[in-house]
C-alpha positions as a printed NumPy array, in Angstrom:
array([[249.91 , 116.608,  19.352],
       [247.73 , 114.189,  21.218],
       [244.95 , 115.682,  23.381],
       [243.721, 113.818,  26.446],
       [241.755, 114.316,  29.61 ],
       [243.431, 114.071,  33.01 ],
       [241.665, 110.779,  33.679],
       [243.1  , 109.327,  30.436],
       [246.622, 110.217,  31.577],
       [246.032, 108.585,  34.956],
       [244.532, 105.428,  33.47 ],
       [247.172, 104.902,  30.78 ],
       [250.284, 106.639,  32.072],
       [252.745, 103.938,  30.935],
       [251.59 , 104.009,  27.276],
       [251.396, 107.799,  27.211],
       [254.876, 108.057,  28.747],
       [256.196, 105.857,  25.952],
       [254.571, 108.121,  23.363],
       [256.085, 111.214,  24.967],
       [259.504, 109.536,  25.106],
       [259.28 , 108.886,  21.378],
       [258.668, 112.582,  20.657],
       [254.887, 112.937,  20.889],
       [253.643, 115.988,  22.763],
       [250.497, 115.511,  24.801],
       [247.953, 118.172,  25.71 ],
       [246.132, 117.445,  28.956],
       [242.773, 119.233,  28.95 ],
       [241.818, 120.625,  32.345],
       [238.859, 122.603,  33.635],
       [238.766, 126.362,  33.105],
       [241.242, 126.039,  30.222],
       [244.178, 125.426,  32.603],
       [245.64 , 122.912,  30.163],
       [249.053, 121.291,  30.401],
       [251.495, 120.073,  27.789],
       [253.658, 117.031,  28.458],
       [256.835, 116.718,  26.429],
       [260.08 , 114.8  ,  26.635],
       [263.104, 116.182,  28.437],
       [264.904, 116.332,  25.085],
       [262.138, 118.517,  23.602],
       [262.073, 120.669,  26.735],
       [265.851, 121.207,  26.554],
       [265.572, 122.193,  22.883],
       [262.879, 124.752,  23.726],
       [265.003, 126.18 ,  26.547],
       [268.024, 126.406,  24.241],
       [265.959, 128.222,  21.625],
       [264.724, 130.646,  24.282],
       [268.271, 131.327,  25.549],
       [269.502, 131.853,  21.979],
       [266.713, 134.348,  21.294],
       [267.581, 136.244,  24.487],
       [271.275, 136.271,  23.528],
       [270.504, 137.548,  20.013],
       [268.344, 140.32 ,  21.52 ],
       [271.279, 141.388,  23.725],
       [273.543, 141.505,  20.673],
       [270.952, 143.524,  18.737],
       [270.57 , 145.956,  21.66 ],
       [274.356, 146.372,  21.879],
       [274.546, 146.945,  18.136],
       [271.883, 149.677,  18.346],
       [273.745, 151.319,  21.244],
       [276.962, 151.265,  19.188],
       [275.191, 152.822,  16.19 ],
       [273.775, 155.541,  18.465],
       [277.213, 156.278,  19.865],
       [276.281, 155.153,  23.354],
       [279.599, 153.492,  24.172],
       [282.196, 153.69 ,  26.908],
       [285.888, 153.505,  26.006],
       [288.362, 152.173,  28.581],
       [292.11 , 151.737,  28.36 ],
       [293.687, 148.417,  29.253],
       [295.002, 149.941,  32.464],
       [291.511, 151.098,  33.449],
       [290.1  , 147.639,  32.814],
       [292.844, 145.982,  34.823],
       [292.209, 148.452,  37.655],
       [288.539, 147.466,  37.685],
       [289.45 , 143.802,  38.252],
       [291.26 , 144.549,  41.499]])
C-alpha cells in the first residue's frame, strides 16, 4: 500500500489513478488520523462481496443453531400457500 499526503494526491492525480487502476491501494494521510484509502472499483466490489458472504454465512450459522435448539416452526403446504394470498 502506498501512503501519500492529500497534496500529493492533488498534484499527481493522473499517475496515482493509474496505480490504483492497476491494483495498488493508496492511503491518504489526513490530519487527526482521518485517513482515507483509495482502491479500484474491482477491489471495492470484491470487498463488498466478501462482506455479503460473511453476513450470509452468519445467517446460516444462526439458523443452524436455532434448528439444533429446536426453535423451529413447522408449516404444511396449505398453510404456506395461504400465507401467500
